Phi, psi and omega in degrees: 000132181283173186296319181295323178294320178293320180294320179294319179295318179294319180297320179295315180296320179297323177294319179294315179298323178295320178294318178296317179298318179295321179297320180290316184288322186275316189248352182065040187291349183293334181242124178281139179275343188236165172254145178106142184294320183296314181291321178294320177298318179298320177298318179294323177295315178296324178295318178296319178296319179297319178295317179297320178294322177297316180292320178296317179299316178296321180294314181294327180271355178076021178263128178288148180272338187289133174245071185285151180278138176250126183289163179298320180295320179294322177295322178294321179295322179291324181289333183280000000 
């Protein structure tokens, strides 16, 4: 696999991982509140709607969603 293919594959995976992380952090999707497939499915649909609304609101207000980590060296470089 060439370099561009690997980078595209990594970018796609990073986007998916970010979405899963956001779903867990924002809606607590890891634990179902209900028993039964129908109720659990409805909870997952509502969680997806909540994530989409959060992203739309951030987009409309111009606030980035990413909470990227800044290394100690980068913080020192910014302070200098």
